[in-house]
N, C-alpha and C positions, 0 to 999 in steps of 0.2 A: 478876226474881230472877236473881242471879248464880250460876254454877256453883260448887260447893265446890272451891276451888283446893288444898286441903291434901293433899299427897302422902301416901298411906298404903300401907304394905306389904300385899301380898296374899299368900295362901297360896303355897307353893313352886310354881313354874311346872311345867306338865306336861312329862314327858320323852318326846320323840317318838322318840328313837333307842334307848331302853332302856339307855343307857350310864350312867356315873357321874352322881351328882347335880350340878347346876350349882355352880360355884365361888363364886357370890355369892348374896346374898339376893334374893328376888323384887324385880322392878322396882317403883318407886313408881307408883301409879295415881292418876288423877284422874277425877272424875265428868263424864260427857259431857253438858254443859248441865244441863237440869232433868230429864233422864231418870234412870233407875235404873242405867244402864250405866256401869261403870267400865272404863277402858282404860289400858294402860301409857303412861307418858310418851313412849315411843318406839314407833312402829309401823314395820313393814317394808313399803316400797313395791316393787311388782314392775313398775314402769313401764319400767325399763331393766335390762339384763343377764338378761332372762328370755325371750328370743326364740330362734328356731331357730338363730341364729348363735352362741349361747352353749351350752357343753356342759351337758347335763342333769345330769351328775354334779356339776358346780359349783353349779347351781341347787339341787339336792337338798341339798347340803352346807350352803349358806347358809340355806335355809329351816329345816331341821331344827335347825341350830345356834341360829338365832334363837329358835325355840320353846323349846329347852332353856334358853336364857338368860332366858326370860320375855317375849319379844316375841311376844305372842299375838294381836296385831292385824295382819292381813295384808291389804294394800290392793291392789286391782286395778281395771282398767277393761276394757270389751269390746275396745278397740283396742290394748291393750298387747301388745307383741311385740318385733320383727316376726316374722311378719305379725300382723295383728290376731287376737286370740284365742289366740295361742301361750302367753302367760303364764298364762291361765286353764287351758289344757290341761295345762301343766306342773304347776301346783298341784293340778289334778284328779288327776293320777297319784299325787301324794303323799297326797292326801286319801283315795284309795282303798286305800292301803296303810299307810305308816308313821304318817300322821296320823289315820287312822280312829279309833283308840281315844280320841283327845283332841279330836275334832271339836267337842264341846260346850264345850270350854274355850278355843276360838278365836273371834275376831271376824273373820269373812271379809266383805270389802266389795267391791262392784263398782259401775260407773257406765256410763252411756250418754249420748251427746249429740254427741260429735265423730264425724267420718267413720269409718265401719266398713265400709261396702260401697257398691257402685255404685247409681246410680239415686236417685230421690227419697225412698226409704225407708231410705237408708243412713246418715243423720245427722239431727240436729235434736232437737226436743223434742216431736214428735207422740206421741200415745198409741200409734199403730201401731209406731213405731220403738222407743220405750222398752220396751214390754212384750214385743215380739218379741225385742228384744236381751236382755232379762233372761232370757227362756226359753232363748235360745241360750247365755247365760253359765252358767246352771244345768246345761245338758247338758255343757258343757265341764268344769265343775267337778265334775260327778257328785253334785250336791247337790239337795235339794228346796227349799232356801231359802238366802239370804245374810243376814247380820246387818244390813248397811246397804246400801241401794240409793240411789244418788245420781243426780240430774240433773247431768250433767257440766258443763253450761254453760247460760247463759241463751240462749234462742233467740227473737230478735225476730220471727220469722216464724210463731210458734205462740203462741196465747193461753196465759198462765200457768195459767188454769183447766184447760186440757187437760194441760199438762205436770205440774202438781202433782196433778191428778186421776189421772194414770197412776201416780204414786208412791203415792197412796192405794189404788189397786187392788192394787198390788204388796204393800202391807202387809195389806190386808183378805183377800187371797187366800192369805196365808201364804208367799208367795214371798220376802218380806223381813220382817225383824223391825222395822226402823226405816227412816226415810226421811231423806235429806239433800240438800243442794245444794252445788255447787262453783263457785268463781270468780264468784259473783254480786256485783254492786256493792252498796253500802249501800241504795240505793233499791230495787233488784230484790230484795234480801234481805227488806226490809220488806214489799214487795208479795207476795212468795212466802209469807211468814208469814200475811198476811191471807187469802190464797186458801186456804192450808192449813187455817186455822180454819174457813173457810166450807165446805170439802169434808169436814171431819172427820178430818184426819190431822195428826199432830204432826211437824213437822220438828225433829230433835234436833241436827243438826250442819251446819256449813258447812266445806268444805275449800277452803283458799285458799293461794296462794303467799305466802311471807313469809320475809324474811331481812334481815340488816343491809344488804344491797344492794338490797332490794326491799320497801319499807315502804308499799306502796299502801293496805293495809288500815287504816293509821293516818291517812290523808289524808281530810279532810272531802269528802263527795260533793256537788258543787254541784247535782246533780239531786235529792238527797234533800230531803224537805219540811223537815227540821230541820237540814240540812247535817251530818248525822252521818257517822261513819266506820263501816266494816264491824265493827270491834271494839266500837264504841258500840252498834250494833244488836244484836250477839250478846250483849253483856253485859246490856243492858236486857231482852232477850227470853228469856234463859236458853238460848241456843243454843251448843252446844259448838263449838269451833274446832280443827280439825286443820290444822296448818301444813305444807304440803309445800314441798320445795326450800329448807329452812333453810340448806343449804350452798351455795345458788345454783348448783346443778348441778355442784358441785365447785370453783367459784371460791373459796369460803371454806375451802379446804384448802391444803396446801403444794404442790399439784401444778403450779400455774401461776405460781408466783412467779418462775420463771426461764425461761419459755417454754412451748411446748406439747409435752409428751412424747409419744412414739410410743405408740399404744394407748389414749390418753386419749379422753374423750368428744369433746373439741374436734377431735382428730385424725381420729376416725372419722366426723365429721359428725353432724348431728342437732340437738337443741334447743339445745345449747351452741354457739352460733355464734362463729366466729373474731372477728367484729366486737365481741362482748361483751368480748373480752380486749384492749381498747384500753389504751394506756398510762395514760390517765386512770383507767380502772377498776382496772388493775393497781397503780397507785400507791396507791389506796385500800386494796386488798387487802394490799399490803405494809405499809402503815401499821397495819392491823388485826393483821397477823401480829406486828409489833414490839410492839404493845400486849399481845397475848396472851402473848408470850414474857417480857415484862417482869413479868408477874404469874404466871409459872410454868405457863402453860397452852399448849395447842396452839390454832391458829386454829380448827380444827373444833370443839373443845370449847367455846371461847368463843362461837362462833356458835350452838351448840345451847343452851347455858345462856342466851344472850341471848334466843332465841326463846321459851324457857319462862319468862322473867322475869315476863311478864304473866299474871295469874291467869285471864284470859279464854281463854288458849290452853290447850287440854286436852292435846294431845300434838303431837309433831313427827313427820313422816313422812320416813324416811330410806331411801335405796337402799343397796345394798351389792354390790360385785363380788367380795368374798372374806369369809371368816369373820374374818380379821384386821382388815379395815376395819370390819366390824360391831362387833367387840370394842373397837376404838379409839374408835368413836363412843359406844358404851354407857358407856365410862369417864367421859364427860361427866356422867352422872347421879350419879356419886360425888363430883364436884367441888363446891366451895362456890359459892354464888350470886355473880354479878358484884358487885364493889364499886361504890359511888357514883362513884368515880374512873373506873372502866372504863366504866360506863354513860354518863357525861358525855362521855368521849372518843369513844364511838361516836356519840352524838347530835351531836357537833360536825362530823361528816363529812357532806358532801353525799350525798344518796341517789338523785338522779336519774341512775341508771346505764343506763336503757333496756333492762333485761333481762327485763321482764315480758312474755313472749311471748304470754300469754293475754289481755292487755288488750283488744286490738282485736276479739277474737272473743267476749268475754263481759264482763269486769269493767268495761269502759268504757261498756257499753251501758245 
């Protein structure tokens, strides 16, 4: 069964700040797989810009503005910061005060799987790590439950029965409303769904990196029994898809068209490695920018509309370093769908850009 792809307006978004009503209608929503949960087409990710090096006043402004604009899906992981846990602590401060009245109108999600602490219990897919991490996340957030708890990555050193069984415990105990997986290949997604059926928990969503420069979820998995893609499995099994990094960590914006600006992600170090900004990759980005401008769009708007073109994609997960950047990205939802000419031009570009930094640690396994 395929998820209902038809965007539908929801009631006016909750106002977190008590200020004037939002300037636009509520964001369009899509149903998350075969669940009954509807989420906005854009979610706010707190992966970057929500650590101790970022002013809390700016973090507060971004989150509250996002909620006022209807971005009610807030995505975290235990290791987001830096240091790990900092992003959850920041959101926890807001949930205890400004966001407390609208908590039940928010979808708060977190994950565990990547390195969070020292020793053998600081990462992986074991029951001990996943459930102790979830308990620590709830303490940082000041909540008794999250709306979705994810296995952040496939762990080849832990049986899937144990990893998915821990997600089942999280749901049955009330610490999570729903369970999901992240960065699992097509084969591992299919296996996880089988295990979930055996242990009696429903997986409702997979969170995957996806952009015009990183289309791995469209590629047939040579290890899958049917040679399916991640999108094939998600569509066939009614699994929602949340696409993260649809702007390729900023590459699909106008920031890097003419070099690496001071203060950018690439300049600060981190996941956007200077090697990704090769002349070959930048040539592709410049070509996409020219395509966008020729159709009266920004490059970022084109990238967002492109990622949402597939009905199997429920929402795109975007970061933000300012309210202005957030508003610019939300404007993409008001833009028309990409034309057949635009889609064909994107499809004509090579996509082996080598920027899928998660592949060797999960999605290729």
